C-alpha positions in Angstrom: -4.7 23.7 12.4 -2.1 23.8 15.1 0.9 26.0 16.1 3.9 25.8 18.3 5.5 29.2 18.5 6.5 30.0 14.8 5.9 26.5 13.5 2.5 25.9 11.9 0.5 22.8 10.8 -1.6 23.6 7.8 -5.0 22.0 6.9 -3.4 20.5 3.7 -0.6 18.9 5.7 -3.1 17.5 8.2 -5.4 16.1 5.5 -2.5 14.5 3.6 -1.2 12.9 6.8 -4.6 11.5 7.8 -5.3 10.2 4.3 -2.0 8.2 4.2 -2.1 7.0 7.9 -2.3 3.3 8.6 -5.3 2.1 10.4 -9.0 2.9 9.9 -9.3 4.2 13.5 -6.6 6.9 12.9 -8.1 10.3 13.7 -7.0 13.9 12.9 -6.6 14.7 16.6 -4.1 11.8 16.9 -1.8 13.4 14.3 -2.2 16.9 15.7 -1.2 15.7 19.2 1.8 13.8 17.7 2.8 16.9 15.7 2.7 19.2 18.7 4.7 16.7 20.8 7.4 16.5 18.0 7.6 20.2 17.6 8.0 20.8 21.4 10.7 18.2 21.6 12.5 19.5 18.4 12.4 23.1 19.6 13.9 22.2 22.9 16.6 20.2 21.1 17.3 23.3 19.0 17.4 25.5 22.2 20.0 23.2 23.7 22.2 23.3 20.6 21.5 19.6 19.7 20.2 20.2 16.2 23.5 21.5 14.7 26.3 19.3 16.0 29.0 17.7 14.0 27.7 14.3 14.8 24.2 15.1 13.7 25.5 16.6 10.4 27.4 13.4 9.7 24.3 11.3 10.4 22.3 13.5 8.1 24.9 13.2 5.3 24.9 9.4 5.7 21.1 9.3 5.6 21.0 11.5 2.5 23.6 9.3 0.8 21.7 6.1 1.6 18.4 7.6 0.4 20.0 8.8 -2.9 21.5 5.3 -3.4 18.2 3.6 -2.8 16.5 5.9 -5.3 19.2 5.1 -7.9 19.0 1.4 -7.3 15.2 1.5 -7.5 15.4 3.3 -10.8 18.2 1.1 -12.4 17.9 -2.3 -10.7 14.5 -2.8 -9.0 12.2 -0.9 -11.3 10.5 -3.2 -13.8 11.0 -6.4 -11.8 8.1 -8.1 -13.6 10.0 -7.9 -16.9 13.3 -9.3 -15.5 12.1 -12.9 -15.2 10.0 -14.6 -17.8 7.6 -17.5 -17.2 9.7 -19.6 -19.7 12.9 -19.0 -17.6 11.1 -20.1 -14.4 9.8 -23.3 -16.1 13.2 -24.0 -17.5 14.7 -23.8 -14.0 11.9 -26.0 -12.7 12.9 -28.7 -15.3 16.7 -28.4 -15.1 17.0 -28.2 -11.4 14.3 -30.8 -10.6 16.7 -33.1 -8.7 17.7 -30.2 -6.4 14.1 -29.1 -5.7 13.1 -32.1 -3.6 10.7 -31.2 -0.8 12.3 -30.8 2.6 9.1 -31.6 4.4 5.7 -33.1 3.7 3.2 -30.8 1.9 -0.5 -31.0 1.4 -2.8 -29.1 -1.0 -6.0 -28.5 1.0 -9.3 -26.8 1.1 -11.4 -26.4 4.3 -14.5 -24.7 5.7 -14.8 -23.7 9.3 -18.2 -23.5 11.1 -19.3 -22.3 14.5 -21.7 -25.2 14.9 -21.4 -29.0 14.2 -24.8 -29.1 12.6 -23.9 -26.5 10.0 -20.6 -28.4 9.3 -22.5 -31.7 8.9 -25.0 -30.1 6.5 -22.2 -28.7 4.4 -20.4 -32.1 4.3 -23.6 -33.9 3.4 -24.1 -31.7 0.5 -20.7 -32.6 -0.9 -21.3 -36.3 -0.2 -24.6 -36.1 -2.2 -22.7 -35.0 -5.3 -22.3 -31.2 -5.0 -18.8 -29.9 -5.8 -16.9 -28.2 -3.1 -17.4 -24.8 -4.8 -21.2 -25.5 -5.2 -21.5 -26.4 -1.5 -19.9 -23.2 -0.6 -22.2 -21.2 -2.8 -25.2 -22.8 -1.2 -23.9 -22.0 2.2 -23.4 -18.4 1.3 -26.8 -18.2 -0.3 -28.5 -19.4 3.0 -28.5 -16.5 5.5 -28.7 -18.9 8.5 -25.8 -21.1 7.3 -23.7 -18.1 6.2 -23.7 -16.8 9.7 -22.2 -20.1 11.0 -19.4 -20.1 8.4 -16.4 -18.7 10.1 -13.8 -19.2 7.4 -12.9 -20.8 4.1 -9.6 -21.8 2.5 -9.5 -22.9 -1.1 -6.6 -25.0 -2.6 -3.8 -23.7 -0.4 -0.5 -25.5 0.3 0.3 -26.4 3.9 3.0 -28.0 5.9 2.9 -29.3 9.4 4.3 -26.0 10.7 1.6 -23.8 9.2 -1.5 -25.9 9.4 -3.3 -25.6 12.7 -5.0 -26.7 14.8 -2.7 -29.8 14.8 -5.8 -32.1 14.4 -6.1 -30.9 10.8 -2.6 -32.0 9.8 -3.0 -35.4 11.3 -6.2 -35.8 9.2 -4.9 -34.1 6.0 -1.8 -36.4 5.7 -4.1 -39.5 5.6 -7.1 -38.2 3.7 -7.5 -39.7 0.2 -7.3 -37.3 -2.7 -10.5 -35.4 -3.4 -12.3 -37.1 -0.5 -14.3 -35.0 1.9 -13.4 -35.5 5.6 -15.6 -36.1 8.6 -16.3 -33.1 10.8 -13.2 -32.2 12.9 -14.0 -30.8 16.3 -11.4 -28.2 17.5 -11.2 -25.4 20.0 -11.7 -22.9 17.2 -14.8 -24.6 15.6 -15.8 -27.4 13.4 -13.8 -28.1 10.2 -14.6 -30.0 7.0 -11.6 -30.7 4.8 -10.9 -31.9 1.3 -7.4 -32.9 0.2 -6.3 -32.2 -3.4 -2.9 -33.8 -3.1 -0.1 -34.8 -0.7 3.6 -34.9 -1.4 6.1 -36.4 1.0 9.6 -35.2 2.0 12.0 -36.0 -0.8 9.4 -36.0 -3.6 9.3 -33.4 -6.4 7.1 -30.4 -5.6 4.1 -29.3 -7.6 4.7 -26.5 -10.0 2.2 -24.2 -8.3 4.0 -24.8 -4.9 7.5 -24.0 -6.1 7.1 -21.4 -8.9 7.1 -18.3 -6.7 10.3 -19.5 -5.0 12.0 -20.1 -8.3 10.9 -16.8 -9.7 12.3 -15.1 -6.6 15.6 -17.0 -7.1 15.9 -15.8 -10.7 14.9 -12.3 -9.7 17.8 -12.1 -7.2 20.2 -13.3 -9.9 18.8 -10.7 -12.4 19.1 -7.9 -9.9 22.7 -8.9 -9.1 23.5 -8.8 -12.8 22.0 -5.3 -13.2 23.8 -4.1 -10.1 27.2 -5.4 -11.4 26.6 -3.9 -14.8 25.7 -0.5 -13.2 28.7 -0.6 -11.0 31.0 -1.5 -13.9 29.6 1.3 -16.0 30.2 3.8 -13.2 33.7 2.7 -12.7 34.5 3.6 -16.3 33.1 7.1 -15.7 35.0 8.0 -12.6 38.6 7.9 -11.2 38.7 5.2 -8.5 41.7 4.7 -6.2 42.2 2.5 -3.2 45.2 2.7 -0.9 44.6 -0.3 1.3 45.3 -3.9 0.7 42.3 -6.2 0.7 39.2 -7.2 -1.4 37.5 -4.6 -3.5 35.2 -2.8 -1.1 33.0 -1.6 -4.0 31.9 -5.1 -4.8 29.4 -7.1 -2.8 29.9 -10.9 -2.8 
């Protein structure tokens, strides 16, 4: 598919590269041009003797070592993450550490629909006020081709704080909106919003389980990985002769 002197790019290599490339607009010609440029630069580096220096060999050795270590840790420490932390362990942490899990900022559980026109937003809100559930009102909007075109975005039961809910008009409304009550239409620069609040927790209160569970699972996962890492290192120490001739902390341990 391409050649630079005695270096060749095969059709199989090109197909594999394009299939795994990021971005739907990536084209074969892009990879070929990139491959040719890389080959030209590499061959010039070889001609100048830059591809076989002591410094380059040291860098390659370090890279090979790091890649091999990553492969080992993936196999022994990171593989099977889902089995390292049980749901029971996460819930136990949620219960026992409850006093330490106080919210550091206000949090709202919110759903909203964003429309391009005020009329469409009002129609959606009226449907909810007349007794339709939020989900039913959304289904009706999607089933109506004209209304569907005006629906720009939907968020269902997502947690927000002041820092990640924007435009800022939404936060000012969300923090005062009664639970499960549909809001009036909010006009912003991005469109017309209709909100419904499912809950609001203030700084210092205990968080909802759904809000904190992923953070707790991540915390336990880090602890489990550290335990496996220490066990692996301890086992390897018994299998090798290890000497250290410099005073100081054990450099093979990570605190």
